[in-house]
mmCIF file of the N, C-alpha and C atoms, coordinates in Angstrom:
data_MODEL
# 
_entry.id   MODEL 
# 
loop_
_atom_site.group_PDB 
_atom_site.id 
_atom_site.type_symbol 
_atom_site.label_atom_id 
_atom_site.label_alt_id 
_atom_site.label_comp_id 
_atom_site.label_asym_id 
_atom_site.label_entity_id 
_atom_site.label_seq_id 
_atom_site.pdbx_PDB_ins_code 
_atom_site.Cartn_x 
_atom_site.Cartn_y 
_atom_site.Cartn_z 
_atom_site.occupancy 
_atom_site.B_iso_or_equiv 
_atom_site.pdbx_formal_charge 
_atom_site.auth_seq_id 
_atom_site.auth_comp_id 
_atom_site.auth_asym_id 
_atom_site.auth_atom_id 
_atom_site.pdbx_PDB_model_num 
ATOM 1   N N  . MET A 1 1  ? 71.267 -165.237 36.459 1.00 0.00 ? 1  MET A N  1 
ATOM 2   C CA . MET A 1 1  ? 70.815 -166.333 36.032 1.00 0.00 ? 1  MET A CA 1 
ATOM 3   C C  . MET A 1 1  ? 71.253 -165.823 34.201 1.00 0.00 ? 1  MET A C  1 
ATOM 4   N N  . THR A 1 2  ? 71.863 -166.258 33.526 1.00 0.00 ? 2  THR A N  1 
ATOM 5   C CA . THR A 1 2  ? 72.042 -166.129 32.233 1.00 0.00 ? 2  THR A CA 1 
ATOM 6   C C  . THR A 1 2  ? 70.777 -166.349 31.442 1.00 0.00 ? 2  THR A C  1 
ATOM 7   N N  . GLN A 1 3  ? 70.544 -165.813 30.218 1.00 0.00 ? 3  GLN A N  1 
ATOM 8   C CA . GLN A 1 3  ? 69.391 -166.266 29.322 1.00 0.00 ? 3  GLN A CA 1 
ATOM 9   C C  . GLN A 1 3  ? 69.435 -168.054 29.079 1.00 0.00 ? 3  GLN A C  1 
ATOM 10  N N  . GLU A 1 4  ? 70.758 -168.411 28.790 1.00 0.00 ? 4  GLU A N  1 
ATOM 11  C CA . GLU A 1 4  ? 70.729 -169.954 28.310 1.00 0.00 ? 4  GLU A CA 1 
ATOM 12  C C  . GLU A 1 4  ? 70.238 -170.600 29.609 1.00 0.00 ? 4  GLU A C  1 
ATOM 13  N N  . GLN A 1 5  ? 70.503 -170.502 30.978 1.00 0.00 ? 5  GLN A N  1 
ATOM 14  C CA . GLN A 1 5  ? 70.336 -171.097 32.118 1.00 0.00 ? 5  GLN A CA 1 
ATOM 15  C C  . GLN A 1 5  ? 68.418 -170.905 32.151 1.00 0.00 ? 5  GLN A C  1 
ATOM 16  N N  . ARG A 1 6  ? 67.898 -169.571 31.777 1.00 0.00 ? 6  ARG A N  1 
ATOM 17  C CA . ARG A 1 6  ? 66.632 -169.676 31.924 1.00 0.00 ? 6  ARG A CA 1 
ATOM 18  C C  . ARG A 1 6  ? 65.921 -170.478 31.053 1.00 0.00 ? 6  ARG A C  1 
ATOM 19  N N  . LEU A 1 7  ? 66.397 -170.128 29.822 1.00 0.00 ? 7  LEU A N  1 
ATOM 20  C CA . LEU A 1 7  ? 65.790 -171.206 28.912 1.00 0.00 ? 7  LEU A CA 1 
ATOM 21  C C  . LEU A 1 7  ? 65.738 -172.824 29.228 1.00 0.00 ? 7  LEU A C  1 
ATOM 22  N N  . LEU A 1 8  ? 66.996 -173.176 29.739 1.00 0.00 ? 8  LEU A N  1 
ATOM 23  C CA . LEU A 1 8  ? 67.021 -174.607 30.109 1.00 0.00 ? 8  LEU A CA 1 
ATOM 24  C C  . LEU A 1 8  ? 66.202 -174.752 31.088 1.00 0.00 ? 8  LEU A C  1 
ATOM 25  N N  . GLU A 1 9  ? 66.007 -174.058 32.273 1.00 0.00 ? 9  GLU A N  1 
ATOM 26  C CA . GLU A 1 9  ? 65.131 -174.125 33.267 1.00 0.00 ? 9  GLU A CA 1 
ATOM 27  C C  . GLU A 1 9  ? 63.503 -174.296 33.022 1.00 0.00 ? 9  GLU A C  1 
ATOM 28  N N  . SER A 1 10 ? 63.262 -173.356 31.829 1.00 0.00 ? 10 SER A N  1 
ATOM 29  C CA . SER A 1 10 ? 61.940 -173.535 31.296 1.00 0.00 ? 10 SER A CA 1 
ATOM 30  C C  . SER A 1 10 ? 61.611 -174.538 30.519 1.00 0.00 ? 10 SER A C  1 
ATOM 31  N N  . TYR A 1 11 ? 62.668 -175.193 29.775 1.00 0.00 ? 11 TYR A N  1 
ATOM 32  C CA . TYR A 1 11 ? 62.433 -176.456 29.076 1.00 0.00 ? 11 TYR A CA 1 
ATOM 33  C C  . TYR A 1 11 ? 62.328 -177.653 30.075 1.00 0.00 ? 11 TYR A C  1 
ATOM 34  N N  . GLN A 1 12 ? 62.990 -177.650 31.156 1.00 0.00 ? 12 GLN A N  1 
ATOM 35  C CA . GLN A 1 12 ? 63.010 -178.743 32.035 1.00 0.00 ? 12 GLN A CA 1 
ATOM 36  C C  . GLN A 1 12 ? 61.555 -178.932 32.632 1.00 0.00 ? 12 GLN A C  1 
ATOM 37  N N  . GLN A 1 13 ? 61.097 -177.539 33.328 1.00 0.00 ? 13 GLN A N  1 
ATOM 38  C CA . GLN A 1 13 ? 59.843 -177.216 33.704 1.00 0.00 ? 13 GLN A CA 1 
ATOM 39  C C  . GLN A 1 13 ? 58.856 -177.678 32.727 1.00 0.00 ? 13 GLN A C  1 
ATOM 40  N N  . ALA A 1 14 ? 59.030 -177.255 31.390 1.00 0.00 ? 14 ALA A N  1 
ATOM 41  C CA . ALA A 1 14 ? 57.703 -177.741 30.272 1.00 0.00 ? 14 ALA A CA 1 
ATOM 42  C C  . ALA A 1 14 ? 57.747 -179.370 30.539 1.00 0.00 ? 14 ALA A C  1 
ATOM 43  N N  . ALA A 1 15 ? 59.081 -179.900 30.374 1.00 0.00 ? 15 ALA A N  1 
ATOM 44  C CA . ALA A 1 15 ? 59.070 -181.560 30.048 1.00 0.00 ? 15 ALA A CA 1 
ATOM 45  C C  . ALA A 1 15 ? 58.499 -182.243 31.312 1.00 0.00 ? 15 ALA A C  1 
ATOM 46  N N  . ASP A 1 16 ? 58.736 -181.509 32.496 1.00 0.00 ? 16 ASP A N  1 
ATOM 47  C CA . ASP A 1 16 ? 58.154 -182.099 33.834 1.00 0.00 ? 16 ASP A CA 1 
ATOM 48  C C  . ASP A 1 16 ? 56.702 -182.202 33.866 1.00 0.00 ? 16 ASP A C  1 
ATOM 49  N N  . VAL A 1 17 ? 56.008 -180.705 33.265 1.00 0.00 ? 17 VAL A N  1 
ATOM 50  C CA . VAL A 1 17 ? 54.426 -180.638 33.366 1.00 0.00 ? 17 VAL A CA 1 
ATOM 51  C C  . VAL A 1 17 ? 54.067 -181.831 32.076 1.00 0.00 ? 17 VAL A C  1 
ATOM 52  N N  . HIS A 1 18 ? 54.772 -181.912 31.169 1.00 0.00 ? 18 HIS A N  1 
ATOM 53  C CA . HIS A 1 18 ? 54.296 -183.028 29.983 1.00 0.00 ? 18 HIS A CA 1 
ATOM 54  C C  . HIS A 1 18 ? 54.220 -184.246 30.662 1.00 0.00 ? 18 HIS A C  1 
ATOM 55  N N  . ARG A 1 19 ? 55.371 -184.635 31.295 1.00 0.00 ? 19 ARG A N  1 
ATOM 56  C CA . ARG A 1 19 ? 55.333 -185.929 31.942 1.00 0.00 ? 19 ARG A CA 1 
ATOM 57  C C  . ARG A 1 19 ? 54.212 -186.446 33.058 1.00 0.00 ? 19 ARG A C  1 
ATOM 58  N N  . ILE A 1 20 ? 54.142 -185.101 33.835 1.00 0.00 ? 20 ILE A N  1 
ATOM 59  C CA . ILE A 1 20 ? 52.983 -185.268 34.788 1.00 0.00 ? 20 ILE A CA 1 
ATOM 60  C C  . ILE A 1 20 ? 51.542 -185.422 34.064 1.00 0.00 ? 20 ILE A C  1 
ATOM 61  N N  . ALA A 1 21 ? 51.538 -184.664 33.278 1.00 0.00 ? 21 ALA A N  1 
ATOM 62  C CA . ALA A 1 21 ? 50.167 -184.787 32.472 1.00 0.00 ? 21 ALA A CA 1 
ATOM 63  C C  . ALA A 1 21 ? 49.679 -185.934 31.916 1.00 0.00 ? 21 ALA A C  1 
ATOM 64  N N  . THR A 1 22 ? 51.035 -186.597 30.984 1.00 0.00 ? 22 THR A N  1 
ATOM 65  C CA . THR A 1 22 ? 50.516 -187.833 30.355 1.00 0.00 ? 22 THR A CA 1 
ATOM 66  C C  . THR A 1 22 ? 50.492 -188.730 31.306 1.00 0.00 ? 22 THR A C  1 
ATOM 67  N N  . ARG A 1 23 ? 51.009 -188.930 32.458 1.00 0.00 ? 23 ARG A N  1 
ATOM 68  C CA . ARG A 1 23 ? 50.664 -189.786 33.664 1.00 0.00 ? 23 ARG A CA 1 
ATOM 69  C C  . ARG A 1 23 ? 49.355 -189.757 34.031 1.00 0.00 ? 23 ARG A C  1 
ATOM 70  N N  . ALA A 1 24 ? 48.777 -188.610 34.142 1.00 0.00 ? 24 ALA A N  1 
ATOM 71  C CA . ALA A 1 24 ? 47.666 -188.591 34.743 1.00 0.00 ? 24 ALA A CA 1 
ATOM 72  C C  . ALA A 1 24 ? 46.682 -188.793 33.625 1.00 0.00 ? 24 ALA A C  1 
ATOM 73  N N  . VAL A 1 25 ? 46.809 -188.793 32.484 1.00 0.00 ? 25 VAL A N  1 
ATOM 74  C CA . VAL A 1 25 ? 45.821 -189.286 31.225 1.00 0.00 ? 25 VAL A CA 1 
ATOM 75  C C  . VAL A 1 25 ? 45.907 -190.547 31.361 1.00 0.00 ? 25 VAL A C  1 
ATOM 76  N N  . ARG A 1 26 ? 46.960 -191.469 31.441 1.00 0.00 ? 26 ARG A N  1 
ATOM 77  C CA . ARG A 1 26 ? 47.222 -192.638 30.934 1.00 0.00 ? 26 ARG A CA 1 
ATOM 78  C C  . ARG A 1 26 ? 46.372 -193.240 32.494 1.00 0.00 ? 26 ARG A C  1 
ATOM 79  N N  . ARG A 1 27 ? 46.554 -192.605 33.413 1.00 0.00 ? 27 ARG A N  1 
ATOM 80  C CA . ARG A 1 27 ? 45.631 -193.357 34.545 1.00 0.00 ? 27 ARG A CA 1 
ATOM 81  C C  . ARG A 1 27 ? 44.299 -193.333 34.608 1.00 0.00 ? 27 ARG A C  1 
ATOM 82  N N  . ALA A 1 28 ? 43.902 -192.149 34.061 1.00 0.00 ? 28 ALA A N  1 
ATOM 83  C CA . ALA A 1 28 ? 42.206 -191.811 33.813 1.00 0.00 ? 28 ALA A CA 1 
ATOM 84  C C  . ALA A 1 28 ? 41.915 -192.789 32.878 1.00 0.00 ? 28 ALA A C  1 
ATOM 85  N N  . GLN A 1 29 ? 42.594 -193.215 31.795 1.00 0.00 ? 29 GLN A N  1 
ATOM 86  C CA . GLN A 1 29 ? 42.167 -194.115 30.719 1.00 0.00 ? 29 GLN A CA 1 
ATOM 87  C C  . GLN A 1 29 ? 41.990 -195.341 31.264 1.00 0.00 ? 29 GLN A C  1 
ATOM 88  N N  . GLU A 1 30 ? 43.242 -195.762 32.369 1.00 0.00 ? 30 GLU A N  1 
ATOM 89  C CA . GLU A 1 30 ? 43.235 -197.177 32.944 1.00 0.00 ? 30 GLU A CA 1 
ATOM 90  C C  . GLU A 1 30 ? 41.881 -197.232 33.783 1.00 0.00 ? 30 GLU A C  1 
ATOM 91  N N  . GLU A 1 31 ? 41.590 -196.234 34.440 1.00 0.00 ? 31 GLU A N  1 
ATOM 92  C CA . GLU A 1 31 ? 40.437 -196.112 35.468 1.00 0.00 ? 31 GLU A CA 1 
ATOM 93  C C  . GLU A 1 31 ? 38.929 -196.411 34.608 1.00 0.00 ? 31 GLU A C  1 
ATOM 94  N N  . SER A 1 32 ? 38.875 -195.853 33.345 1.00 0.00 ? 32 SER A N  1 
ATOM 95  C CA . SER A 1 32 ? 37.677 -195.378 32.635 1.00 0.00 ? 32 SER A CA 1 
ATOM 96  C C  . SER A 1 32 ? 37.514 -196.775 31.976 1.00 0.00 ? 32 SER A C  1 
ATOM 97  N N  . ARG A 1 33 ? 38.685 -197.664 31.701 1.00 0.00 ? 33 ARG A N  1 
ATOM 98  C CA . ARG A 1 33 ? 38.761 -199.260 31.247 1.00 0.00 ? 33 ARG A CA 1 
ATOM 99  C C  . ARG A 1 33 ? 38.154 -200.102 32.280 1.00 0.00 ? 33 ARG A C  1 
ATOM 100 N N  . ARG A 1 34 ? 38.952 -199.835 33.461 1.00 0.00 ? 34 ARG A N  1 
ATOM 101 C CA . ARG A 1 34 ? 38.239 -200.532 34.426 1.00 0.00 ? 34 ARG A CA 1 
ATOM 102 C C  . ARG A 1 34 ? 36.944 -200.615 34.891 1.00 0.00 ? 34 ARG A C  1 
ATOM 103 N N  . LEU A 1 35 ? 36.358 -199.518 34.768 1.00 0.00 ? 35 LEU A N  1 
ATOM 104 C CA . LEU A 1 35 ? 34.748 -199.141 35.111 1.00 0.00 ? 35 LEU A CA 1 
ATOM 105 C C  . LEU A 1 35 ? 34.032 -199.408 33.986 1.00 0.00 ? 35 LEU A C  1 
ATOM 106 N N  . GLY A 1 36 ? 34.844 -199.691 32.911 1.00 0.00 ? 36 GLY A N  1 
ATOM 107 C CA . GLY A 1 36 ? 33.999 -199.984 31.683 1.00 0.00 ? 36 GLY A CA 1 
ATOM 108 C C  . GLY A 1 36 ? 33.400 -198.776 30.703 1.00 0.00 ? 36 GLY A C  1 
ATOM 109 N N  . VAL A 1 37 ? 33.806 -197.528 30.965 1.00 0.00 ? 37 VAL A N  1 
ATOM 110 C CA . VAL A 1 37 ? 33.523 -196.555 30.259 1.00 0.00 ? 37 VAL A CA 1 
ATOM 111 C C  . VAL A 1 37 ? 34.507 -196.355 29.394 1.00 0.00 ? 37 VAL A C  1 
ATOM 112 N N  . PRO A 1 38 ? 33.827 -196.189 27.872 1.00 0.00 ? 38 PRO A N  1 
ATOM 113 C CA . PRO A 1 38 ? 34.945 -196.038 26.806 1.00 0.00 ? 38 PRO A CA 1 
ATOM 114 C C  . PRO A 1 38 ? 35.644 -194.692 26.953 1.00 0.00 ? 38 PRO A C  1 
ATOM 115 N N  . ASN A 1 39 ? 36.699 -194.823 26.532 1.00 0.00 ? 39 ASN A N  1 
ATOM 116 C CA . ASN A 1 39 ? 37.629 -193.553 26.129 1.00 0.00 ? 39 ASN A CA 1 
ATOM 117 C C  . ASN A 1 39 ? 37.359 -193.239 24.763 1.00 0.00 ? 39 ASN A C  1 
ATOM 118 N N  . VAL A 1 40 ? 36.886 -191.860 24.525 1.00 0.00 ? 40 VAL A N  1 
ATOM 119 C CA . VAL A 1 40 ? 36.627 -191.436 22.951 1.00 0.00 ? 40 VAL A CA 1 
ATOM 120 C C  . VAL A 1 40 ? 37.575 -190.454 22.608 1.00 0.00 ? 40 VAL A C  1 
ATOM 121 N N  . TYR A 1 41 ? 38.265 -190.599 21.397 1.00 0.00 ? 41 TYR A N  1 
ATOM 122 C CA . TYR A 1 41 ? 39.361 -189.511 21.021 1.00 0.00 ? 41 TYR A CA 1 
ATOM 123 C C  . TYR A 1 41 ? 39.083 -189.100 20.029 1.00 0.00 ? 41 TYR A C  1 
ATOM 124 N N  . SER A 1 42 ? 39.492 -187.809 19.552 1.00 0.00 ? 42 SER A N  1 
ATOM 125 C CA . SER A 1 42 ? 38.975 -187.170 18.100 1.00 0.00 ? 42 SER A CA 1 
ATOM 126 C C  . SER A 1 42 ? 40.152 -186.948 17.533 1.00 0.00 ? 42 SER A C  1 
ATOM 127 N N  . ARG A 1 43 ? 40.623 -187.295 16.322 1.00 0.00 ? 43 ARG A N  1 
ATOM 128 C CA . ARG A 1 43 ? 41.684 -186.938 15.847 1.00 0.00 ? 43 ARG A CA 1 
ATOM 129 C C  . ARG A 1 43 ? 41.494 -186.640 14.136 1.00 0.00 ? 43 ARG A C  1 
ATOM 130 N N  . ASN A 1 44 ? 41.704 -185.738 13.735 1.00 0.00 ? 44 ASN A N  1 
ATOM 131 C CA . ASN A 1 44 ? 41.400 -184.928 12.416 1.00 0.00 ? 44 ASN A CA 1 
ATOM 132 C C  . ASN A 1 44 ? 39.979 -185.019 12.326 1.00 0.00 ? 44 ASN A C  1 
ATOM 133 N N  . GLY A 1 45 ? 38.863 -184.673 13.452 1.00 0.00 ? 45 GLY A N  1 
ATOM 134 C CA . GLY A 1 45 ? 37.799 -184.550 13.275 1.00 0.00 ? 45 GLY A CA 1 
ATOM 135 C C  . GLY A 1 45 ? 36.850 -186.049 13.179 1.00 0.00 ? 45 GLY A C  1 
ATOM 136 N N  . ARG A 1 46 ? 37.739 -186.960 13.571 1.00 0.00 ? 46 ARG A N  1 
ATOM 137 C CA . ARG A 1 46 ? 36.862 -188.336 13.489 1.00 0.00 ? 46 ARG A CA 1 
ATOM 138 C C  . ARG A 1 46 ? 36.852 -188.945 15.009 1.00 0.00 ? 46 ARG A C  1 
ATOM 139 N N  . LEU A 1 47 ? 36.036 -189.375 15.415 1.00 0.00 ? 47 LEU A N  1 
ATOM 140 C CA . LEU A 1 47 ? 35.909 -190.001 16.974 1.00 0.00 ? 47 LEU A CA 1 
ATOM 141 C C  . LEU A 1 47 ? 36.279 -191.627 16.691 1.00 0.00 ? 47 LEU A C  1 
ATOM 142 N N  . TYR A 1 48 ? 37.146 -191.808 17.799 1.00 0.00 ? 48 TYR A N  1 
ATOM 143 C CA . TYR A 1 48 ? 37.411 -193.377 17.688 1.00 0.00 ? 48 TYR A CA 1 
ATOM 144 C C  . TYR A 1 48 ? 37.114 -193.476 19.202 1.00 0.00 ? 48 TYR A C  1 
ATOM 145 N N  . TYR A 1 49 ? 36.747 -194.767 19.194 1.00 0.00 ? 49 TYR A N  1 
ATOM 146 C CA . TYR A 1 49 ? 36.263 -195.402 20.507 1.00 0.00 ? 49 TYR A CA 1 
ATOM 147 C C  . TYR A 1 49 ? 37.199 -196.616 21.329 1.00 0.00 ? 49 TYR A C  1 
ATOM 148 N N  . ASP A 1 50 ? 37.465 -196.664 22.447 1.00 0.00 ? 50 ASP A N  1 
ATOM 149 C CA . ASP A 1 50 ? 38.273 -197.383 23.200 1.00 0.00 ? 50 ASP A CA 1 
ATOM 150 C C  . ASP A 1 50 ? 37.946 -197.595 24.273 1.00 0.00 ? 50 ASP A C  1 
ATOM 151 N N  . PRO A 1 51 ? 37.254 -199.205 24.733 1.00 0.00 ? 51 PRO A N  1 
ATOM 152 C CA . PRO A 1 51 ? 37.166 -199.858 23.481 1.00 0.00 ? 51 PRO A CA 1 
ATOM 153 C C  . PRO A 1 51 ? 36.123 -199.677 22.777 1.00 0.00 ? 51 PRO A C  1 
ATOM 154 N N  . GLU A 1 52 ? 36.000 -200.340 21.569 1.00 0.00 ? 52 GLU A N  1 
ATOM 155 C CA . GLU A 1 52 ? 35.012 -200.183 20.601 1.00 0.00 ? 52 GLU A CA 1 
ATOM 156 C C  . GLU A 1 52 ? 33.430 -200.126 20.955 1.00 0.00 ? 52 GLU A C  1 
ATOM 157 N N  . GLN A 1 53 ? 32.590 -199.159 20.643 1.00 0.00 ? 53 GLN A N  1 
ATOM 158 C CA . GLN A 1 53 ? 31.328 -199.288 21.060 1.00 0.00 ? 53 GLN A CA 1 
ATOM 159 C C  . GLN A 1 53 ? 30.443 -200.680 20.919 1.00 0.00 ? 53 GLN A C  1 
ATOM 160 N N  . PRO A 1 54 ? 29.477 -200.882 21.710 1.00 0.00 ? 54 PRO A N  1 
ATOM 161 C CA . PRO A 1 54 ? 28.692 -201.798 21.099 1.00 0.00 ? 54 PRO A CA 1 
ATOM 162 C C  . PRO A 1 54 ? 27.792 -201.639 19.726 1.00 0.00 ? 54 PRO A C  1 
ATOM 163 N N  . ALA A 1 55 ? 27.482 -202.596 19.221 1.00 0.00 ? 55 ALA A N  1 
ATOM 164 C CA . ALA A 1 55 ? 26.728 -202.347 18.131 1.00 0.00 ? 55 ALA A CA 1 
ATOM 165 C C  . ALA A 1 55 ? 25.512 -201.383 18.142 1.00 0.00 ? 55 ALA A C  1 
ATOM 166 N N  . ALA A 1 56 ? 24.647 -201.830 19.245 1.00 0.00 ? 56 ALA A N  1 
ATOM 167 C CA . ALA A 1 56 ? 23.540 -200.669 19.649 1.00 0.00 ? 56 ALA A CA 1 
ATOM 168 C C  . ALA A 1 56 ? 23.951 -199.321 19.656 1.00 0.00 ? 56 ALA A C  1 
ATOM 169 N N  . ALA A 1 57 ? 24.998 -198.913 20.307 1.00 0.00 ? 57 ALA A N  1 
ATOM 170 C CA . ALA A 1 57 ? 25.456 -197.378 20.393 1.00 0.00 ? 57 ALA A CA 1 
ATOM 171 C C  . ALA A 1 57 ? 26.137 -196.834 19.413 1.00 0.00 ? 57 ALA A C  1 
ATOM 172 N N  . LYS A 1 58 ? 26.191 -197.566 18.340 1.00 0.00 ? 58 LYS A N  1 
ATOM 173 C CA . LYS A 1 58 ? 27.142 -197.001 17.125 1.00 0.00 ? 58 LYS A CA 1 
ATOM 174 C C  . LYS A 1 58 ? 26.333 -196.270 16.534 1.00 0.00 ? 58 LYS A C  1 
ATOM 175 N N  . PRO A 1 59 ? 27.035 -194.882 16.071 1.00 0.00 ? 59 PRO A N  1 
ATOM 176 C CA . PRO A 1 59 ? 25.775 -194.159 15.123 1.00 0.00 ? 59 PRO A CA 1 
ATOM 177 C C  . PRO A 1 59 ? 25.608 -194.847 13.888 1.00 0.00 ? 59 PRO A C  1 
ATOM 178 N N  . ASP A 1 60 ? 24.683 -194.559 13.039 1.00 0.00 ? 60 ASP A N  1 
ATOM 179 C CA . ASP A 1 60 ? 24.314 -195.073 11.616 1.00 0.00 ? 60 ASP A CA 1 
ATOM 180 C C  . ASP A 1 60 ? 25.407 -194.869 10.966 1.00 0.00 ? 60 ASP A C  1 
ATOM 181 N N  . THR A 1 61 ? 26.153 -195.728 9.977  1.00 0.00 ? 61 THR A N  1 
ATOM 182 C CA . THR A 1 61 ? 27.266 -195.746 9.195  1.00 0.00 ? 61 THR A CA 1 
ATOM 183 C C  . THR A 1 61 ? 26.962 -194.567 8.222  1.00 0.00 ? 61 THR A C  1 
ATOM 184 N N  . ALA A 1 62 ? 25.808 -194.226 7.465  1.00 0.00 ? 62 ALA A N  1 
ATOM 185 C CA . ALA A 1 62 ? 25.982 -193.043 6.592  1.00 0.00 ? 62 ALA A CA 1 
ATOM 186 C C  . ALA A 1 62 ? 26.020 -191.920 7.223  1.00 0.00 ? 62 ALA A C  1 
ATOM 187 N N  . GLU A 1 63 ? 25.451 -191.913 8.500  1.00 0.00 ? 63 GLU A N  1 
ATOM 188 C CA . GLU A 1 63 ? 25.454 -190.451 9.263  1.00 0.00 ? 63 GLU A CA 1 
ATOM 189 C C  . GLU A 1 63 ? 26.625 -190.283 9.957  1.00 0.00 ? 63 GLU A C  1 
ATOM 190 N N  . ALA A 1 64 ? 27.312 -191.526 10.111 1.00 0.00 ? 64 ALA A N  1 
ATOM 191 C CA . ALA A 1 64 ? 28.765 -191.378 10.836 1.00 0.00 ? 64 ALA A CA 1 
ATOM 192 C C  . ALA A 1 64 ? 29.686 -190.544 9.893  1.00 0.00 ? 64 ALA A C  1 
ATOM 193 N N  . ASN A 1 65 ? 29.475 -191.343 8.558  1.00 0.00 ? 65 ASN A N  1 
ATOM 194 C CA . ASN A 1 65 ? 30.589 -190.765 7.630  1.00 0.00 ? 65 ASN A CA 1 
ATOM 195 C C  . ASN A 1 65 ? 30.141 -189.371 7.264  1.00 0.00 ? 65 ASN A C  1 
ATOM 196 N N  . GLU A 1 66 ? 29.082 -189.055 7.132  1.00 0.00 ? 66 GLU A N  1 
ATOM 197 C CA . GLU A 1 66 ? 28.606 -187.264 7.228  1.00 0.00 ? 66 GLU A CA 1 
ATOM 198 C C  . GLU A 1 66 ? 29.329 -186.714 8.109  1.00 0.00 ? 66 GLU A C  1 
ATOM 199 N N  . HIS A 1 67 ? 29.648 -187.110 9.384  1.00 0.00 ? 67 HIS A N  1 
ATOM 200 C CA . HIS A 1 67 ? 30.180 -186.212 10.567 1.00 0.00 ? 67 HIS A CA 1 
ATOM 201 C C  . HIS A 1 67 ? 31.545 -186.876 10.425 1.00 0.00 ? 67 HIS A C  1 
ATOM 202 N N  . GLY A 1 68 ? 32.025 -187.654 9.856  1.00 0.00 ? 68 GLY A N  1 
ATOM 203 C CA . GLY A 1 68 ? 33.667 -187.916 10.030 1.00 0.00 ? 68 GLY A CA 1 
ATOM 204 C C  . GLY A 1 68 ? 33.889 -188.506 11.116 1.00 0.00 ? 68 GLY A C  1 
ATOM 205 N N  . LEU A 1 69 ? 32.805 -189.333 11.533 1.00 0.00 ? 69 LEU A N  1 
ATOM 206 C CA . LEU A 1 69 ? 33.130 -190.527 13.045 1.00 0.00 ? 69 LEU A CA 1 
ATOM 207 C C  . LEU A 1 69 ? 33.412 -191.791 12.458 1.00 0.00 ? 69 LEU A C  1 
ATOM 208 N N  . SER A 1 70 ? 33.854 -192.417 13.502 1.00 0.00 ? 70 SER A N  1 
ATOM 209 C CA . SER A 1 70 ? 34.639 -193.617 12.916 1.00 0.00 ? 70 SER A CA 1 
ATOM 210 C C  . SER A 1 70 ? 34.608 -194.501 14.461 1.00 0.00 ? 70 SER A C  1 
ATOM 211 N N  . ASN A 1 71 ? 34.201 -196.000 14.062 1.00 0.00 ? 71 ASN A N  1 
ATOM 212 C CA . ASN A 1 71 ? 34.225 -196.872 14.950 1.00 0.00 ? 71 ASN A CA 1 
ATOM 213 C C  . ASN A 1 71 ? 35.103 -198.169 14.717 1.00 0.00 ? 71 ASN A C  1 
ATOM 214 N N  . ASP A 1 72 ? 36.726 -197.673 13.922 1.00 0.00 ? 72 ASP A N  1 
ATOM 215 C CA . ASP A 1 72 ? 37.118 -198.509 13.764 1.00 0.00 ? 72 ASP A CA 1 
ATOM 216 C C  . ASP A 1 72 ? 38.292 -199.221 14.989 1.00 0.00 ? 72 ASP A C  1 
ATOM 217 N N  . LYS A 1 73 ? 37.916 -200.282 14.959 1.00 0.00 ? 73 LYS A N  1 
ATOM 218 C CA . LYS A 1 73 ? 38.388 -200.860 16.417 1.00 0.00 ? 73 LYS A CA 1 
ATOM 219 C C  . LYS A 1 73 ? 39.992 -200.969 16.243 1.00 0.00 ? 73 LYS A C  1 
ATOM 220 N N  . ASP A 1 74 ? 40.404 -201.182 14.686 1.00 0.00 ? 74 ASP A N  1 
ATOM 221 C CA . ASP A 1 74 ? 42.081 -201.234 14.651 1.00 0.00 ? 74 ASP A CA 1 
ATOM 222 C C  . ASP A 1 74 ? 42.819 -199.924 14.357 1.00 0.00 ? 74 ASP A C  1 
ATOM 223 N N  . ALA A 1 75 ? 41.951 -198.635 14.841 1.00 0.00 ? 75 ALA A N  1 
ATOM 224 C CA . ALA A 1 75 ? 42.845 -197.442 14.827 1.00 0.00 ? 75 ALA A CA 1 
ATOM 225 C C  . ALA A 1 75 ? 44.010 -197.393 15.821 1.00 0.00 ? 75 ALA A C  1 
ATOM 226 N N  . ASP A 1 76 ? 45.037 -196.978 15.507 1.00 0.00 ? 76 ASP A N  1 
ATOM 227 C CA . ASP A 1 76 ? 46.318 -196.822 16.210 1.00 0.00 ? 76 ASP A CA 1 
ATOM 228 C C  . ASP A 1 76 ? 46.049 -196.002 17.118 1.00 0.00 ? 76 ASP A C  1 
ATOM 229 N N  . LEU A 1 77 ? 45.331 -195.917 18.304 1.00 0.00 ? 77 LEU A N  1 
ATOM 230 C CA . LEU A 1 77 ? 45.035 -195.226 19.407 1.00 0.00 ? 77 LEU A CA 1 
ATOM 231 C C  . LEU A 1 77 ? 46.361 -194.805 20.246 1.00 0.00 ? 77 LEU A C  1 
ATOM 232 N N  . GLU A 1 78 ? 47.440 -195.353 20.151 1.00 0.00 ? 78 GLU A N  1 
ATOM 233 C CA . GLU A 1 78 ? 48.520 -195.338 20.976 1.00 0.00 ? 78 GLU A CA 1 
ATOM 234 C C  . GLU A 1 78 ? 49.279 -193.950 20.158 1.00 0.00 ? 78 GLU A C  1 
ATOM 235 N N  . SER A 1 79 ? 49.048 -193.697 18.899 1.00 0.00 ? 79 SER A N  1 
ATOM 236 C CA . SER A 1 79 ? 49.767 -192.410 18.689 1.00 0.00 ? 79 SER A CA 1 
ATOM 237 C C  . SER A 1 79 ? 49.016 -191.187 18.451 1.00 0.00 ? 79 SER A C  1 
ATOM 238 N N  . ILE A 1 80 ? 47.776 -191.326 19.492 1.00 0.00 ? 80 ILE A N  1 
ATOM 239 C CA . ILE A 1 80 ? 46.979 -190.413 19.462 1.00 0.00 ? 80 ILE A CA 1 
ATOM 240 C C  . ILE A 1 80 ? 47.699 -189.338 20.466 1.00 0.00 ? 80 ILE A C  1 
# 
């Protein structure tokens, strides 16, 4: 097997792992939504909730800003 063939095989295996992992994450997200459990994402040190947390569960705005937290329901979670 040539070096080029090994690289191609490694790339294909990495693509398969990525595809499987992405599918598993999507299924877990769907199950969490179905069960009413919020999905929490961290991007650049800020937390985003999907769906948005109820008002009683949200951190205090001043405290949240100090810690870089957000409850922005319009955050683009698809790009995470």
